[in-house]
Residue frames as qw, qx, qy, qz and C-alpha x, y, z in Angstrom:
[[0.614, -0.020, -0.477, -0.628, 0.62, 9.40, -46.53],
 [0.487, -0.086, -0.856, 0.151, 0.98, 6.49, -44.13],
 [0.003, 0.109, 0.589, -0.801, -0.28, 8.64, -41.26],
 [0.521, 0.074, -0.096, -0.845, -3.54, 9.32, -43.11],
 [0.659, -0.001, -0.701, -0.273, -4.04, 5.59, -43.62],
 [0.256, -0.041, -0.813, 0.521, -3.62, 5.08, -39.89],
 [0.313, 0.108, 0.322, -0.887, -6.63, 7.31, -39.31],
 [0.756, 0.344, 0.276, -0.484, -8.93, 5.79, -41.94],
 [0.655, 0.077, 0.669, 0.344, -8.70, 3.23, -44.69],
 [0.086, -0.077, 0.494, 0.862, -8.54, 4.34, -48.31],
 [0.146, -0.493, -0.779, -0.359, -12.19, 3.37, -48.68],
 [0.275, -0.713, -0.509, 0.396, -13.09, 5.45, -45.61],
 [0.194, -0.439, 0.122, 0.869, -11.27, 8.51, -46.97],
 [0.014, -0.145, -0.661, -0.736, -12.96, 8.18, -50.36],
 [0.208, -0.616, -0.755, -0.089, -16.36, 7.80, -48.71],
 [0.267, -0.702, -0.337, 0.568, -15.92, 10.79, -46.42],
 [0.168, -0.382, 0.261, 0.870, -14.35, 13.10, -48.99],
 [0.044, 0.291, 0.748, 0.595, -16.93, 12.22, -51.66],
 [0.198, -0.782, -0.584, -0.091, -19.57, 13.84, -49.47],
 [0.399, -0.698, -0.172, 0.569, -17.54, 16.42, -47.58],
 [0.338, -0.139, 0.346, 0.864, -15.81, 18.07, -50.54],
 [0.009, -0.482, -0.579, -0.658, -19.00, 18.89, -52.51],
 [0.364, -0.775, -0.513, 0.061, -20.82, 19.92, -49.34],
 [0.439, -0.619, -0.060, 0.648, -18.08, 22.26, -48.17],
 [0.268, 0.058, 0.453, 0.848, -17.56, 23.60, -51.70],
 [0.100, -0.665, -0.627, -0.393, -21.28, 24.36, -51.93],
 [0.406, -0.782, -0.334, 0.336, -21.10, 26.29, -48.67],
 [0.398, -0.452, 0.172, 0.780, -18.15, 28.36, -49.86],
 [0.200, 0.285, 0.588, 0.730, -19.53, 28.97, -53.36],
 [0.164, -0.804, -0.545, -0.171, -22.71, 30.44, -51.89],
 [0.423, -0.752, -0.124, 0.490, -20.66, 32.69, -49.61],
 [0.384, -0.213, 0.381, 0.813, -18.37, 33.82, -52.43],
 [0.116, 0.521, 0.627, 0.568, -21.37, 34.57, -54.65],
 [0.255, -0.879, -0.392, 0.094, -22.79, 36.82, -51.93],
 [0.440, -0.595, 0.129, 0.661, -19.44, 38.59, -51.67],
 [0.341, 0.096, 0.554, 0.753, -19.24, 39.00, -55.45],
 [0.000, -0.711, -0.606, -0.356, -22.70, 40.62, -55.49],
 [0.334, -0.693, -0.284, 0.573, -21.62, 43.35, -53.07],
 [0.351, 0.915, 0.176, 0.093, -21.77, 46.83, -54.60],
 [0.120, -0.906, 0.399, 0.070, -18.37, 47.88, -53.28],
 [0.668, 0.485, -0.556, 0.094, -15.06, 46.34, -54.35],
 [0.808, -0.541, 0.218, -0.087, -13.78, 43.67, -51.94],
 [0.302, 0.677, -0.671, 0.021, -10.05, 42.91, -51.89],
 [0.679, 0.089, -0.728, 0.041, -8.53, 39.55, -50.99],
 [0.194, 0.068, -0.723, 0.659, -8.02, 40.26, -47.27],
 [0.469, -0.011, 0.225, -0.854, -11.53, 41.64, -46.86],
 [0.775, 0.073, -0.440, -0.447, -12.93, 38.60, -48.67],
 [0.533, 0.097, -0.793, 0.280, -10.93, 36.27, -46.45],
 [0.108, -0.056, 0.571, -0.812, -12.31, 38.06, -43.40],
 [0.633, 0.035, -0.028, -0.773, -15.85, 37.63, -44.73],
 [0.847, 0.072, -0.462, -0.254, -15.46, 33.87, -45.29],
 [0.089, 0.449, -0.777, 0.431, -13.42, 33.19, -42.14],
 [0.585, -0.129, 0.562, -0.570, -16.34, 31.82, -40.15],
 [0.892, 0.292, -0.062, -0.339, -17.39, 29.58, -43.04],
 [0.560, 0.508, -0.640, 0.137, -13.85, 28.26, -43.45],
 [0.128, -0.356, 0.769, -0.515, -13.58, 27.53, -39.73],
 [0.773, 0.035, 0.335, -0.538, -16.98, 25.82, -39.72],
 [0.838, 0.405, -0.309, -0.196, -15.96, 23.68, -42.70],
 [0.346, 0.473, -0.755, 0.294, -12.69, 22.63, -41.08],
 [0.362, -0.228, 0.683, -0.592, -14.42, 21.82, -37.79],
 [0.842, 0.175, 0.121, -0.495, -17.21, 19.91, -39.53],
 [0.748, 0.437, -0.497, -0.046, -14.73, 17.85, -41.55],
 [0.151, 0.423, -0.785, 0.426, -12.58, 17.11, -38.48],
 [0.617, -0.135, 0.476, -0.612, -15.65, 16.05, -36.50],
 [0.913, 0.233, -0.002, -0.334, -16.63, 13.47, -39.10],
 [0.580, 0.494, -0.629, 0.154, -13.09, 12.23, -39.70],
 [0.128, -0.381, 0.741, -0.538, -12.78, 11.73, -35.95],
 [0.752, -0.013, 0.367, -0.547, -16.10, 9.93, -35.65],
 [0.884, 0.360, -0.235, -0.186, -15.34, 7.64, -38.58],
 [0.393, 0.507, -0.706, 0.301, -11.87, 6.91, -37.19],
 [0.340, -0.306, 0.666, -0.589, -13.30, 6.17, -33.74],
 [0.756, 0.158, 0.505, -0.386, -16.15, 3.91, -34.93],
 [0.071, 0.436, -0.755, -0.484, -14.71, 1.52, -37.50],
 [0.310, -0.070, -0.899, -0.301, -17.13, -1.45, -37.46],
 [0.041, -0.310, -0.862, 0.399, -20.38, -2.74, -36.10],
 [0.023, 0.736, 0.659, 0.153, -23.90, -1.37, -35.78],
 [0.225, -0.790, -0.148, 0.551, -22.65, 1.90, -34.31],
 [0.292, -0.192, 0.492, 0.797, -20.81, 2.55, -37.60],
 [0.073, 0.492, 0.723, 0.479, -24.14, 2.47, -39.48],
 [0.195, -0.851, -0.441, 0.208, -25.60, 4.93, -37.00],
 [0.315, -0.583, 0.173, 0.729, -22.63, 7.25, -37.56],
 [0.218, 0.110, 0.659, 0.711, -23.11, 6.94, -41.35],
 [0.041, -0.706, -0.675, -0.211, -26.82, 7.75, -41.02],
 [0.277, -0.832, -0.226, 0.424, -26.09, 10.72, -38.77],
 [0.365, -0.306, 0.385, 0.791, -23.42, 11.89, -41.21],
 [0.116, 0.353, 0.675, 0.638, -25.88, 11.95, -44.10],
 [0.184, -0.806, -0.562, 0.008, -28.61, 13.53, -42.00],
 [0.336, -0.718, -0.051, 0.607, -26.29, 16.27, -40.79],
 [0.300, -0.060, 0.507, 0.806, -25.15, 16.91, -44.38],
 [0.001, 0.611, 0.666, 0.427, -28.78, 17.45, -45.43],
 [0.300, -0.844, -0.365, 0.255, -29.34, 19.79, -42.48],
 [0.387, -0.479, 0.187, 0.765, -26.19, 21.78, -43.32],
 [0.193, 0.211, 0.608, 0.741, -27.30, 22.13, -46.95],
 [0.126, -0.747, -0.621, -0.200, -30.80, 23.22, -45.91],
 [0.353, -0.801, -0.202, 0.440, -29.52, 25.81, -43.45],
 [0.379, -0.290, 0.351, 0.805, -26.87, 27.10, -45.85],
 [0.114, 0.381, 0.656, 0.641, -29.36, 27.40, -48.69],
 [0.210, -0.814, -0.541, -0.002, -31.97, 29.01, -46.44],
 [0.380, -0.684, -0.042, 0.621, -29.47, 31.55, -45.15],
 [0.297, -0.061, 0.495, 0.814, -28.36, 32.36, -48.70],
 [0.014, -0.561, -0.673, -0.481, -31.93, 32.77, -49.95],
 [0.308, -0.812, -0.431, 0.246, -32.90, 34.79, -46.88],
 [0.360, -0.501, 0.129, 0.777, -29.99, 37.17, -47.48],
 [0.178, 0.172, 0.596, 0.764, -30.98, 37.58, -51.13],
 [0.149, -0.686, -0.655, -0.281, -34.58, 38.35, -50.19],
 [0.374, -0.872, -0.302, 0.088, -34.04, 40.61, -47.19],
 [0.359, 0.751, -0.263, 0.487, -30.42, 41.79, -47.28],
 [0.401, -0.672, 0.479, -0.397, -29.86, 40.74, -43.67],
 [0.223, 0.313, -0.920, 0.081, -28.31, 37.67, -42.12],
 [0.783, -0.285, -0.452, -0.318, -30.15, 34.56, -41.01],
 [0.135, 0.403, -0.690, 0.586, -29.37, 34.68, -37.28],
 [0.150, -0.185, -0.898, 0.370, -30.70, 33.35, -34.01],
 [0.267, 0.290, 0.345, -0.852, -33.37, 36.04, -33.64],
 [0.537, 0.215, -0.438, -0.688, -34.93, 35.06, -36.97],
 [0.442, -0.007, -0.895, -0.059, -34.93, 31.38, -36.06],
 [0.027, -0.216, -0.747, 0.628, -36.43, 32.09, -32.61],
 [0.406, 0.272, 0.059, -0.870, -39.12, 34.22, -34.23],
 [0.523, 0.129, -0.684, -0.492, -39.92, 31.40, -36.63],
 [0.336, -0.148, -0.909, 0.196, -40.48, 29.04, -33.70],
 [0.100, 0.262, 0.517, -0.809, -42.58, 31.62, -31.81],
 [0.523, 0.519, 0.193, -0.648, -44.89, 32.47, -34.71],
 [0.404, -0.069, 0.818, 0.404, -44.74, 29.66, -37.27],
 [0.420, 0.679, 0.600, -0.044, -47.98, 30.74, -39.01],
 [0.146, 0.929, -0.065, -0.333, -46.59, 34.15, -39.99],
 [0.224, -0.564, 0.687, 0.400, -43.31, 32.68, -41.19],
 [0.501, 0.208, 0.823, 0.169, -45.11, 29.97, -43.16],
 [0.404, 0.830, 0.353, -0.155, -47.09, 32.61, -45.06],
 [0.027, 0.868, -0.356, -0.345, -43.91, 34.53, -45.93],
 [0.349, -0.342, 0.819, 0.301, -42.04, 31.42, -47.01],
 [0.517, 0.394, 0.757, 0.069, -44.89, 30.01, -49.07],
 [0.358, 0.887, 0.187, -0.225, -45.33, 33.31, -50.90],
 [0.067, 0.846, -0.453, -0.272, -41.66, 33.63, -51.84],
 [0.315, -0.298, 0.879, 0.199, -40.84, 29.98, -52.68],
 [0.581, 0.255, -0.426, -0.645, -42.09, 28.54, -55.95],
 [0.928, -0.068, 0.201, -0.307, -43.79, 25.12, -56.16],
 [0.799, 0.460, -0.365, 0.131, -40.82, 23.84, -58.20],
 [0.105, 0.576, -0.641, 0.496, -38.48, 24.57, -55.29],
 [0.678, -0.283, 0.456, -0.502, -40.78, 22.72, -52.89],
 [0.962, 0.224, -0.045, -0.149, -40.83, 19.75, -55.28],
 [0.583, 0.568, -0.496, 0.305, -37.05, 19.81, -55.62],
 [0.216, -0.527, 0.613, -0.548, -36.63, 20.01, -51.85],
 [0.858, -0.120, 0.291, -0.405, -38.99, 17.06, -51.34],
 [0.903, 0.365, -0.226, 0.032, -37.09, 14.95, -53.87],
 [0.320, 0.611, -0.582, 0.430, -33.77, 15.84, -52.27],
 [0.459, -0.431, 0.560, -0.539, -35.01, 14.86, -48.81],
 [0.951, 0.039, 0.155, -0.266, -36.37, 11.55, -50.06]]
């Protein structure tokens, strides 16, 4: 336990974990719900293979922020790290939720080609998104971002 305190203070651990644990749990719950909706039976090893990339992303994301918070302990740079931490958490939630919703709507993954297409032809993508997303979801998203 003493080695964890050397990295961050108790307050730092509580602060980081209070945002990281729900964020990473949300990511994994969405992935597990997609696996549970599969028509064929998925055993434990197959399920672990399907969530491997998400688990590795979560571990890397958590280690990145633990390292940044350990490196920058005080001063104005600390506030910039905190702001970037919260901003990146919002971006991760938006991308995760978008990928989940996209998979539910289309049955395919949200990959680089889809994102590149969205930047090439934003008008077409905006029409598709606005037709499939309810006004309540837009309101909820706006409140969450504020």
